[in-house]
Backbone as CSV, one residue per row, in Angstrom:
resi,resn,N_x,N_y,N_z,CA_x,CA_y,CA_z,C_x,C_y,C_z
1,MET,-71.459,-80.244,2.631,-70.621,-80.467,1.445,-71.418,-80.051,0.200
2,LEU,-70.710,-79.229,-0.641,-71.396,-78.712,-1.828,-71.524,-79.794,-2.889
3,PRO,-72.583,-79.707,-3.682,-72.738,-80.647,-4.781,-71.569,-80.548,-5.734
4,ALA,-71.256,-81.635,-6.433,-70.112,-81.686,-7.346,-70.212,-80.604,-8.416
5,GLY,-71.396,-80.352,-8.929,-71.571,-79.337,-9.981,-71.225,-77.953,-9.486
6,LEU,-71.640,-77.654,-8.250,-71.353,-76.331,-7.676,-69.866,-76.153,-7.437
7,ASN,-69.194,-77.211,-6.991,-67.735,-77.141,-6.791,-67.021,-76.803,-8.100
8,GLU,-67.461,-77.420,-9.152,-66.843,-77.149,-10.448,-67.040,-75.695,-10.863
9,ILE,-68.281,-75.205,-10.585,-68.564,-73.799,-10.933,-67.657,-72.863,-10.145
10,LEU,-67.471,-73.139,-8.804,-66.617,-72.291,-7.963,-65.169,-72.321,-8.439
11,LEU,-64.695,-73.493,-8.802,-63.322,-73.609,-9.289,-63.129,-72.797,-10.570
12,ILE,-64.144,-72.912,-11.428,-64.051,-72.142,-12.683,-64.021,-70.638,-12.410
13,LEU,-64.872,-70.203,-11.440,-64.906,-68.768,-11.087,-63.574,-68.315,-10.484
14,ILE,-63.024,-69.120,-9.584,-61.738,-68.760,-8.957,-60.641,-68.687,-10.001
15,LEU,-60.630,-69.652,-10.909,-59.628,-69.668,-11.969,-59.758,-68.438,-12.863
16,ALA,-61.013,-68.104,-13.188,-61.248,-66.934,-14.052,-60.803,-65.653,-13.359
17,LEU,-61.103,-65.571,-12.041,-60.733,-64.382,-11.269,-59.218,-64.246,-11.172
18,THR,-58.559,-65.402,-10.973,-57.084,-65.388,-10.898,-56.475,-64.918,-12.208
19,ILE,-57.044,-65.472,-13.288,-56.538,-65.063,-14.616,-56.747,-63.561,-14.835
20,LEU,-57.893,-63.069,-14.360,-58.192,-61.634,-14.513,-57.205,-60.775,-13.731
21,LEU,-56.922,-61.199,-12.477,-55.981,-60.434,-11.634,-54.569,-60.447,-12.218
22,VAL,-54.164,-61.627,-12.678,-52.829,-61.714,-13.288,-52.743,-60.809,-14.518
23,GLY,-53.816,-60.811,-15.284,-53.845,-59.956,-16.472,-53.731,-58.483,-16.120
24,LEU,-54.477,-58.100,-15.064,-54.403,-56.700,-14.625,-52.986,-56.325,-14.187
25,LEU,-52.358,-57.249,-13.394,-50.996,-56.968,-12.917,-50.017,-56.839,-14.071
26,VAL,-50.150,-57.735,-15.023,-49.253,-57.689,-16.191,-49.437,-56.397,-16.964
27,SER,-50.686,-55.964,-17.092,-50.952,-54.717,-17.827,-50.409,-53.489,-17.105
28,LYS,-50.293,-53.590,-15.773,-49.828,-52.448,-14.981,-48.308,-52.411,-14.806
29,LEU,-47.629,-53.515,-15.185,-46.184,-53.548,-14.977,-45.426,-52.385,-15.622
30,PRO,-45.689,-52.008,-16.871,-44.971,-50.861,-17.453,-45.194,-49.571,-16.659
31,TYR,-46.439,-49.384,-16.168,-46.756,-48.181,-15.395,-45.985,-48.173,-14.075
32,LEU,-45.961,-49.339,-13.388,-45.233,-49.428,-12.117,-43.737,-49.221,-12.327
33,SER,-43.225,-49.780,-13.413,-41.808,-49.593,-13.730,-41.491,-48.120,-13.964
34,LYS,-42.408,-47.442,-14.660,-42.237,-46.013,-14.925,-42.242,-45.218,-13.625
35,LEU,-43.126,-45.588,-12.709,-43.181,-44.909,-11.410,-41.867,-45.076,-10.647
36,ARG,-41.323,-46.288,-10.662,-40.075,-46.547,-9.948,-38.925,-45.742,-10.563
37,GLU,-38.892,-45.651,-11.891,-37.845,-44.890,-12.576,-37.946,-43.405,-12.242
38,GLU,-39.186,-42.898,-12.226,-39.405,-41.489,-11.886,-38.970,-41.209,-10.452
39,GLU,-39.283,-42.148,-9.539,-38.881,-41.997,-8.142,-37.354,-42.002,-8.019
40,ARG,-36.717,-42.868,-8.801,-35.250,-42.934,-8.777,-34.633,-41.622,-9.260
41,ARG,-35.195,-41.056,-10.318,-34.688,-39.781,-10.845,-34.838,-38.670,-9.814
42,LYS,-35.966,-38.671,-9.112,-36.185,-37.650,-8.078,-35.168,-37.777,-6.955
43,LEU,-34.878,-39.000,-6.556,-33.897,-39.222,-5.485,-32.497,-38.802,-5.925
44,LEU,-32.169,-39.101,-7.192,-30.866,-38.682,-7.717,-30.765,-37.154,-7.776
45,ALA,-31.849,-36.519,-8.218,-31.872,-35.054,-8.281,-31.718,-34.459,-6.886
46,LEU,-32.376,-35.052,-5.910,-32.281,-34.592,-4.524,-30.849,-34.735,-4.008
47,ALA,-30.209,-35.857,-4.342,-28.823,-36.078,-3.919,-27.898,-35.046,-4.552
48,ASP,-28.136,-34.714,-5.832,-27.319,-33.705,-6.517,-27.479,-32.337,-5.856
49,ILE,-28.710,-31.971,-5.527,-28.970,-30.674,-4.876,-28.264,-30.624,-3.520
50,LYS,-28.378,-31.727,-2.760,-27.749,-31.774,-1.439,-26.233,-31.637,-1.545
51,SER,-25.641,-32.328,-2.522,-24.190,-32.266,-2.728,-23.746,-30.849,-3.091
52,GLU,-24.498,-30.207,-3.990,-24.173,-28.840,-4.394,-24.334,-27.873,-3.227
53,LEU,-25.356,-28.072,-2.411,-25.572,-27.211,-1.245,-24.417,-27.343,-0.258
54,GLU,-23.942,-28.549,-0.031,-22.807,-28.752,0.870,-21.551,-28.069,0.328
55,ARG,-21.359,-28.137,-1.004,-20.198,-27.485,-1.621,-20.274,-25.966,-1.449
56,VAL,-21.446,-25.398,-1.682,-21.632,-23.948,-1.553,-21.434,-23.504,-0.103
57,ARG,-21.980,-24.266,0.832,-21.804,-23.921,2.248,-20.335,-23.999,2.655
58,SER,-19.614,-24.971,2.122,-18.184,-25.097,2.411,-17.420,-23.879,1.890
59,GLN,-17.741,-23.449,0.668,-17.089,-22.266,0.104,-17.430,-21.020,0.918
60,LEU,-18.666,-20.926,1.371,-19.085,-19.785,2.176,-18.295,-19.738,3.483
61,ARG,-18.095,-20.891,4.107,-17.297,-20.936,5.340,-15.858,-20.487,5.074
62,GLU,-15.305,-20.885,3.916,-13.944,-20.482,3.570,-13.840,-18.967,3.380
63,VAL,-14.835,-18.382,2.717,-14.833,-16.930,2.485,-14.984,-16.181,3.817
64,GLU,-15.833,-16.672,4.687,-16.003,-16.048,6.005,-14.720,-16.156,6.833
65,ALA,-14.032,-17.293,6.728,-12.758,-17.461,7.431,-11.708,-16.505,6.865
66,LEU,-11.714,-16.310,5.543,-10.802,-15.356,4.911,-11.057,-13.950,5.448
67,GLU,-12.320,-13.597,5.573,-12.674,-12.272,6.085,-12.109,-12.063,7.494
68,ARG,-12.213,-13.086,8.341,-11.670,-12.985,9.707,-10.142,-12.881,9.681
69,ARG,-9.497,-13.695,8.845,-8.031,-13.660,8.764,-7.545,-12.306,8.271
70,LEU,-8.259,-11.717,7.330,-7.868,-10.416,6.799,-7.891,-9.353,7.895
71,GLU,-8.935,-9.358,8.714,-9.028,-8.371,9.791,-7.936,-8.579,10.840
72,GLU,-7.472,-9.820,10.986,-6.364,-10.087,11.918,-5.026,-9.644,11.334
73,VAL,-4.884,-9.744,10.020,-3.619,-9.453,9.348,-3.378,-7.949,9.187
74,LEU,-4.414,-7.203,8.870,-4.235,-5.791,8.516,-3.499,-4.973,9.580
75,PRO,-3.794,-5.117,10.879,-3.045,-4.322,11.861,-1.538,-4.592,11.834
76,ALA,-1.144,-5.822,11.507,0.281,-6.173,11.492,1.014,-5.566,10.301
77,LEU,0.278,-5.104,9.299,0.917,-4.590,8.092,1.611,-3.260,8.310
78,SER,1.344,-2.593,9.428,1.993,-1.308,9.681,3.507,-1.453,9.762
79,SER,3.983,-2.617,10.241,5.424,-2.845,10.346,6.017,-3.342,9.034
80,LEU,5.247,-4.144,8.315,5.675,-4.720,7.039,7.016,-5.445,7.130
81,GLY,7.252,-6.088,8.261,8.429,-6.928,8.386,8.143,-8.307,7.840
82,ASN,9.084,-9.227,8.051,8.912,-10.590,7.534,7.711,-11.282,8.154
83,GLU,7.463,-11.029,9.445,6.325,-11.661,10.107,5.000,-11.215,9.489
84,ALA,4.939,-9.927,9.138,3.715,-9.409,8.514,3.484,-10.080,7.165
85,LEU,4.569,-10.278,6.400,4.432,-10.924,5.099,4.009,-12.384,5.250
86,LYS,4.518,-13.047,6.285,4.084,-14.421,6.546,2.595,-14.445,6.884
87,ALA,2.164,-13.450,7.656,0.748,-13.380,8.028,-0.124,-13.176,6.797
88,VAL,0.323,-12.343,5.873,-0.429,-12.107,4.639,-0.521,-13.394,3.830
89,GLY,0.540,-14.189,3.847,0.541,-15.456,3.130,-0.514,-16.419,3.639
90,ARG,-0.913,-16.250,4.903,-1.937,-17.133,5.469,-3.334,-16.849,4.922
91,LEU,-3.463,-15.803,4.142,-4.747,-15.517,3.503,-5.033,-16.513,2.383
92,ARG,-3.985,-17.171,1.900,-4.158,-18.119,0.796,-4.940,-19.353,1.236
93,SER,-5.770,-19.873,0.329,-6.482,-21.137,0.544,-6.952,-21.658,-0.806
94,GLU,-6.619,-22.904,-1.086,-7.028,-23.520,-2.349,-8.533,-23.772,-2.406
95,ASN,-9.190,-23.739,-1.246,-10.628,-24.017,-1.204,-11.488,-22.779,-1.467
96,LEU,-10.851,-21.624,-1.623,-11.605,-20.408,-1.911,-12.143,-20.434,-3.339
97,PRO,-13.291,-19.795,-3.585,-13.756,-19.642,-4.974,-12.691,-18.936,-5.804
98,SER,-12.590,-19.265,-7.058,-11.492,-18.788,-7.906,-11.395,-17.264,-7.958
99,GLY,-12.554,-16.579,-8.015,-12.516,-15.121,-8.090,-11.883,-14.488,-6.873
100,VAL,-12.281,-14.942,-5.706,-11.724,-14.405,-4.465,-10.267,-14.823,-4.315
101,ARG,-9.953,-16.045,-4.721,-8.562,-16.519,-4.642,-7.654,-15.623,-5.483
102,GLY,-8.141,-15.196,-6.638,-7.370,-14.290,-7.479,-7.150,-12.941,-6.811
103,GLU,-8.177,-12.441,-6.112,-8.052,-11.163,-5.420,-7.070,-11.265,-4.246
104,VAL,-7.055,-12.407,-3.589,-6.090,-12.625,-2.496,-4.668,-12.558,-3.040
105,GLU,-4.421,-13.239,-4.153,-3.081,-13.229,-4.755,-2.695,-11.816,-5.183
106,ALA,-3.650,-11.078,-5.720,-3.375,-9.691,-6.137,-3.020,-8.825,-4.931
107,PHE,-3.729,-9.014,-3.826,-3.460,-8.239,-2.611,-2.080,-8.575,-2.052
108,ILE,-1.739,-9.864,-2.008,-0.424,-10.263,-1.510,0.676,-9.658,-2.388
109,GLY,0.436,-9.652,-3.702,1.391,-9.034,-4.618,1.566,-7.549,-4.333
110,GLU,0.471,-6.856,-4.061,0.533,-5.429,-3.741,1.338,-5.188,-2.457
111,VAL,1.128,-6.048,-1.459,1.857,-5.911,-0.199,3.357,-6.107,-0.424
112,GLU,3.723,-7.103,-1.211,5.140,-7.372,-1.463,5.808,-6.215,-2.219
113,VAL,5.101,-5.665,-3.196,5.638,-4.516,-3.942,5.777,-3.310,-3.017
114,PHE,4.753,-3.097,-2.174,4.804,-1.966,-1.260,5.956,-2.121,-0.271
115,LYS,6.182,-3.333,0.220,7.280,-3.548,1.167,8.628,-3.215,0.524
116,ALA,8.797,-3.625,-0.738,10.049,-3.319,-1.432,10.237,-1.801,-1.564
117,PHE,9.143,-1.102,-1.881,9.192,0.362,-1.992,9.502,0.984,-0.637
118,ARG,8.863,0.474,0.418,9.088,1.011,1.766,10.520,0.757,2.228
119,ASP,11.056,-0.408,1.917,12.438,-0.707,2.292,13.412,0.253,1.618
120,ALA,13.121,0.581,0.359,13.975,1.537,-0.353,13.891,2.916,0.300
121,CYS,12.676,3.302,0.691,12.503,4.592,1.382,13.201,4.588,2.742
122,LEU,13.176,3.442,3.412,13.826,3.323,4.713,15.337,3.492,4.575
123,ASP,15.900,2.871,3.556,17.338,3.036,3.309,17.668,4.503,3.043
124,ALA,16.822,5.163,2.272,17.042,6.581,1.984,16.936,7.414,3.262
125,ALA,15.958,7.081,4.119,15.770,7.826,5.371,16.995,7.697,6.273
126,LYS,17.583,6.506,6.315,18.796,6.327,7.124,19.918,7.255,6.631
127,LEU,20.031,7.357,5.306,21.060,8.236,4.732,20.774,9.698,5.056
128,TRP,19.473,10.097,5.035,19.130,11.480,5.378,19.539,11.792,6.819
129,VAL,19.253,10.855,7.719,19.579,11.071,9.129,21.090,11.173,9.299
130,MET,21.823,10.250,8.693,23.279,10.255,8.827,23.875,11.550,8.282
131,GLU,23.334,12.009,7.147,23.821,13.259,6.563,23.476,14.444,7.460
132,ALA,22.287,14.422,8.055,21.882,15.509,8.954,22.757,15.556,10.196
133,VAL,23.158,14.396,10.711,24.064,14.359,11.875,25.406,14.978,11.506
134,ARG,25.932,14.598,10.368,27.238,15.120,9.944,27.184,16.615,9.658
135,LEU,26.022,17.064,9.199,25.893,18.479,8.842,25.605,19.364,10.047
136,HIS,24.721,18.911,10.943,24.263,19.762,12.038,24.841,19.410,13.411
137,LEU,25.429,18.199,13.537,26.013,17.804,14.830,27.438,17.269,14.640
138,PRO,28.292,17.963,13.887,29.639,17.418,13.609,30.516,17.296,14.852
139,GLN,30.448,18.274,15.733,31.272,18.221,16.943,30.734,17.180,17.932
140,THR,29.428,17.111,18.024,28.808,16.099,18.897,29.126,14.698,18.385
141,LEU,29.200,14.542,17.072,29.552,13.263,16.449,30.927,12.796,16.932
142,LYS,31.875,13.757,17.012,33.232,13.422,17.473,33.218,13.079,18.959
143,ARG,32.520,13.886,19.743,32.471,13.655,21.185,31.814,12.308,21.511
144,TRP,30.775,11.990,20.743,30.070,10.727,20.949,31.002,9.539,20.692
145,LYS,31.803,9.633,19.639,32.692,8.525,19.283,33.774,8.308,20.331
146,GLU,34.179,9.366,20.991,35.249,9.279,21.993,34.729,8.890,23.377
147,ALA,33.422,9.031,23.595,32.843,8.767,24.922,32.596,7.279,25.125
148,ARG,32.421,6.900,26.375,32.120,5.509,26.728,30.681,5.464,27.230
149,HIS,29.810,4.852,26.422,28.383,4.874,26.761,27.668,3.562,26.443
150,GLY,28.284,2.634,25.770,27.667,1.345,25.474,26.830,1.302,24.216
151,TYR,26.699,2.436,23.526,25.950,2.472,22.270,26.919,2.372,21.087
152,ASN,26.367,2.249,19.883,27.162,2.291,18.666,28.029,3.550,18.708
153,PRO,29.341,3.424,18.540,30.217,4.610,18.627,29.992,5.614,17.504
154,ASN,29.323,5.191,16.431,29.042,6.091,15.315,27.637,6.668,15.479
155,LEU,27.565,7.894,15.943,26.278,8.518,16.230,25.390,8.602,14.988
156,ASP,25.991,8.852,13.826,25.184,8.965,12.602,24.505,7.636,12.271
157,GLU,25.219,6.522,12.422,24.620,5.212,12.164,23.552,4.876,13.196
158,LEU,23.829,5.189,14.458,22.883,4.895,15.525,21.571,5.645,15.316
159,LEU,21.659,6.963,15.064,20.438,7.744,14.859,19.762,7.380,13.545
160,GLY,20.559,6.999,12.544,19.966,6.554,11.280,19.073,5.343,11.504
161,PHE,19.539,4.403,12.332,18.740,3.214,12.637,17.545,3.563,13.513
162,THR,17.760,4.435,14.506,16.706,4.754,15.475,15.592,5.602,14.877
163,LEU,15.933,6.549,14.039,14.963,7.536,13.578,14.321,7.218,12.230
164,SER,14.950,6.364,11.412,14.478,6.203,10.035,13.047,5.676,9.959
165,LYS,12.701,4.653,10.755,11.341,4.115,10.693,10.325,5.153,11.132
166,GLN,10.685,5.917,12.168,9.751,6.921,12.650,9.553,8.038,11.635
167,LEU,10.575,8.307,10.846,10.440,9.317,9.794,9.391,8.912,8.759
168,LEU,9.234,7.608,8.547,8.276,7.131,7.554,6.892,6.893,8.143
169,ALA,6.802,6.907,9.457,5.521,6.643,10.110,4.751,7.954,10.286
170,GLY,3.423,7.849,10.262,2.604,9.028,10.531,2.787,9.454,11.982
171,ARG,3.105,10.708,12.217,3.392,11.166,13.582,2.408,12.241,14.001
172,ARG,2.007,12.175,15.268,1.152,13.218,15.835,1.953,14.192,16.696
173,GLN,3.243,13.943,16.812,4.112,14.811,17.587,5.394,15.017,16.807
174,SER,6.221,15.960,17.260,7.473,16.224,16.565,8.414,15.037,16.723
175,LEU,9.337,14.908,15.788,10.320,13.831,15.844,11.178,13.972,17.102
176,HIS,11.469,15.203,17.473,12.268,15.477,18.675,11.562,14.940,19.927
177,GLU,10.285,15.276,20.077,9.523,14.817,21.242,9.379,13.296,21.241
178,TRP,9.153,12.715,20.076,9.042,11.264,20.002,10.330,10.601,20.461
179,PHE,11.483,11.104,20.014,12.774,10.523,20.374,13.014,10.597,21.878
180,LYS,12.661,11.719,22.486,12.828,11.867,23.934,11.990,10.839,24.693
181,GLU,10.764,10.604,24.250,9.857,9.685,24.941,10.169,8.220,24.655
182,ALA,10.517,7.924,23.404,10.714,6.531,23.008,12.100,5.995,23.373
183,ASN,13.081,6.877,23.459,14.461,6.450,23.740,15.089,7.355,24.806
184,PRO,14.541,7.364,26.012,15.005,8.308,27.040,16.474,8.134,27.420
185,SER,16.959,6.909,27.510,18.366,6.695,27.895,19.302,7.205,26.810
186,GLN,19.005,6.837,25.583,19.826,7.277,24.455,19.795,8.797,24.333
187,TYR,18.600,9.369,24.507,18.478,10.819,24.412,19.253,11.505,25.540
188,GLY,19.211,10.921,26.749,19.928,11.515,27.886,21.420,11.573,27.638
189,VAL,21.992,10.499,27.073,23.430,10.487,26.772,23.737,11.502,25.681
190,LEU,22.886,11.545,24.663,23.099,12.494,23.571,23.048,13.927,24.076
191,GLU,22.092,14.229,24.935,21.969,15.580,25.490,23.194,15.936,26.323
192,LYS,23.715,14.958,27.052,24.890,15.182,27.904,26.146,15.447,27.075
193,LEU,26.271,14.741,25.944,27.460,14.869,25.099,27.320,15.947,24.021
194,LEU,26.166,16.585,23.944,25.929,17.603,22.921,26.949,18.734,23.030
195,ASP,27.583,19.064,21.926,28.538,20.170,21.905,27.784,21.491,22.100
196,PRO,28.292,22.386,22.918,27.598,23.660,23.190,27.314,24.492,21.951
197,SER,28.088,24.276,20.900,27.897,25.068,19.681,26.773,24.531,18.791
198,GLU,26.213,23.412,19.177,25.210,22.755,18.333,23.874,22.624,19.062
199,SER,22.813,22.347,18.297,21.452,22.305,18.859,20.692,21.076,18.354
200,LEU,20.137,20.323,19.300,19.301,19.188,18.912,18.019,19.662,18.238
201,GLN,17.490,20.799,18.720,16.268,21.340,18.124,16.482,21.659,16.642
202,VAL,17.641,22.258,16.331,17.940,22.575,14.932,18.100,21.294,14.121
203,PHE,18.800,20.323,14.691,19.010,19.047,14.000,17.675,18.399,13.638
204,PHE,16.782,18.273,14.604,15.498,17.619,14.342,14.613,18.449,13.411
205,ARG,14.645,19.751,13.567,13.809,20.605,12.714,14.247,20.511,11.257
206,MET,15.556,20.542,11.014,16.053,20.459,9.638,15.812,19.069,9.048
207,LEU,15.892,18.044,9.883,15.627,16.687,9.406,14.163,16.545,8.988
208,GLU,13.265,17.067,9.790,11.837,17.013,9.445,11.537,17.828,8.192
209,LYS,12.231,18.948,8.037,12.041,19.780,6.842,12.475,19.008,5.595
210,THR,13.589,18.309,5.698,14.069,17.511,4.569,13.039,16.469,4.163
211,VAL,12.500,15.773,5.168,11.528,14.714,4.903,10.249,15.282,4.288
212,SER,9.821,16.421,4.783,8.572,17.013,4.285,8.661,17.405,2.820
213,GLU,9.868,17.555,2.301,10.052,17.996,0.915,10.314,16.832,-0.045
214,VAL,10.282,15.615,0.468,10.531,14.447,-0.392,9.199,13.970,-0.976
215,PRO,8.973,14.118,-2.298,7.654,13.827,-2.879,7.258,12.356,-2.808
216,TYR,8.208,11.428,-2.957,7.795,10.029,-3.023,7.362,9.485,-1.668
217,LEU,7.648,10.230,-0.598,7.124,9.795,0.705,5.614,10.012,0.787
218,LYS,5.122,10.975,0.027,3.664,11.153,-0.050,3.024,9.946,-0.740
219,VAL,3.708,9.456,-1.762,3.231,8.255,-2.446,3.235,7.076,-1.484
220,LEU,4.306,6.962,-0.698,4.406,5.887,0.288,3.265,5.948,1.295
221,GLU,2.975,7.146,1.769,1.891,7.319,2.740,0.545,6.930,2.143
222,ARG,0.303,7.333,0.901,-0.967,7.003,0.238,-1.091,5.500,0.001
223,LYS,-0.002,4.886,-0.430,-0.023,3.438,-0.672,-0.216,2.664,0.627
224,ALA,0.395,3.151,1.709,0.233,2.495,3.014,-1.227,2.521,3.440
225,ASP,-1.890,3.636,3.181,-3.305,3.759,3.533,-4.150,2.803,2.695
226,GLU,-3.818,2.686,1.412,-4.556,1.778,0.522,-4.393,0.319,0.966
227,ILE,-3.170,-0.038,1.331,-2.905,-1.409,1.791,-3.693,-1.690,3.060
228,ALA,-3.674,-0.748,4.002,-4.332,-0.954,5.298,-5.847,-1.085,5.145
229,ARG,-6.431,-0.419,4.142,-7.885,-0.489,3.949,-8.292,-1.721,3.144
230,ALA,-7.416,-2.197,2.277,-7.679,-3.419,1.475,-9.085,-3.385,0.870
231,GLU,-9.457,-2.259,0.289,-10.826,-2.072,-0.178,-11.231,-3.070,-1.264
232,ARG,-10.345,-3.304,-2.207,-10.699,-4.184,-3.332,-10.949,-5.613,-2.849
233,LEU,-10.064,-6.102,-1.965,-10.231,-7.466,-1.453,-11.473,-7.556,-0.575
234,ARG,-11.697,-6.548,0.261,-12.889,-6.554,1.105,-14.163,-6.560,0.260
235,LYS,-14.163,-5.791,-0.818,-15.333,-5.739,-1.695,-15.556,-7.095,-2.354
236,ALA,-14.465,-7.729,-2.801,-14.583,-9.045,-3.433,-15.157,-10.066,-2.451
237,ILE,-14.727,-9.994,-1.201,-15.249,-10.900,-0.167,-16.737,-10.641,0.058
238,GLU,-17.101,-9.374,0.141,-18.504,-9.008,0.369,-19.402,-9.512,-0.759
239,VAL,-18.962,-9.308,-2.003,-19.751,-9.737,-3.161,-19.869,-11.262,-3.199
240,GLU,-18.759,-11.957,-2.936,-18.775,-13.419,-2.988,-19.643,-14.004,-1.879
241,LYS,-19.574,-13.416,-0.694,-20.430,-13.881,0.401,-21.908,-13.753,0.025
242,ALA,-22.272,-12.605,-0.532,-23.665,-12.386,-0.926,-24.086,-13.387,-1.997
243,ARG,-23.189,-13.654,-2.955,-23.514,-14.599,-4.029,-23.729,-16.004,-3.475
244,LEU,-22.829,-16.439,-2.596,-22.927,-17.784,-2.037,-24.128,-17.934,-1.116
245,GLU,-24.414,-16.893,-0.333,-25.585,-16.943,0.547,-26.871,-17.062,-0.259
246,GLU,-26.952,-16.312,-1.366,-28.141,-16.375,-2.225,-28.244,-17.741,-2.897
247,LYS,-27.118,-18.268,-3.340,-27.127,-19.584,-3.987,-27.535,-20.669,-2.989
248,ALA,-27.027,-20.590,-1.758,-27.392,-21.570,-0.727,-28.881,-21.489,-0.425
249,ARG,-29.416,-20.267,-0.392,-30.856,-20.097,-0.122,-31.691,-20.752,-1.214
250,ARG,-31.298,-20.550,-2.478,-32.054,-21.147,-3.586,-31.969,-22.675,-3.559
251,LEU,-30.803,-23.198,-3.246,-30.637,-24.653,-3.186,-31.452,-25.255,-2.047
252,GLU,-31.528,-24.557,-0.919,-32.345,-25.031,0.204,-33.818,-25.108,-0.203
253,GLU,-34.265,-24.088,-0.957,-35.649,-24.105,-1.436,-35.877,-25.263,-2.413
254,GLU,-34.913,-25.486,-3.313,-35.030,-26.593,-4.265,-35.058,-27.933,-3.544
255,MET,-34.260,-28.053,-2.491,-34.214,-29.315,-1.761,-35.519,-29.581,-1.052
256,LEU,-36.091,-28.540,-0.456,-37.390,-28.711,0.200,-38.455,-29.117,-0.807
257,GLU,-38.410,-28.491,-1.974,-39.376,-28.834,-3.020,-39.179,-30.269,-3.497
258,ALA,-37.898,-30.674,-3.633,-37.602,-32.031,-4.080,-38.046,-33.061,-3.039
259,PHE,-37.877,-32.746,-1.758,-38.356,-33.627,-0.699,-39.863,-33.853,-0.819
260,GLY,-40.584,-32.765,-1.096,-42.038,-32.867,-1.245,-42.435,-33.761,-2.392
261,LYS,-41.692,-33.689,-3.486,-42.015,-34.523,-4.655,-41.724,-35.995,-4.370
262,VAL,-40.617,-36.227,-3.606,-40.282,-37.614,-3.287,-41.339,-38.216,-2.378
263,ASP,-41.803,-37.451,-1.408,-42.868,-37.932,-0.517,-44.127,-38.245,-1.305
């Protein structure tokens, strides 16, 4: 057992040491508080970077999906029927970046305008065919109407419907040869009922000559090629993909750096 005097000395030393430690802790409180605030700011900054990176990656996925949908849609545009227009409408997405979304709307608008122009040309082509039948196959027209064959009794209307789309399509063979191959039954009946004074070869040759001299069909062909290539929209997709990929790369680097600071 320690002497009473020594016990008092030890108590005084312990008390002094405690007071010293408390003083040190109190003096360090502002510094510790500052450290905690700095750590909180770093964590908030890291959360912001992560949120922005997720947003950019989401937009990138949308642009890549648009690119795939476009490649699926373009082959269907050759027909430009209602189904093709519905398919083009599927290119729309509210989640796309605004610039690309604007280009999608512009492309859809171009397709709709082109379809209206093509429909007008199709109506004109039907009239050309009907007029060519009346001009070059007048006797066959009468024989066809009187015969029993199961087709439209008006040969001019029937051929107008059958041939008009092909007249507007790019062909690697003559219209005559295409008709024989694509509609063999119809062609067989027509050949059988053909008046001896008339010629199918002359009819098709004069019809093709008429079409070749129509200037706005050249415009139609050029516009069809432009629509099928969709160069402006493809370029916009390419540029946006590159921008988003670069932005995602920079954000990933910032996040890694922020992780290091938090550690």
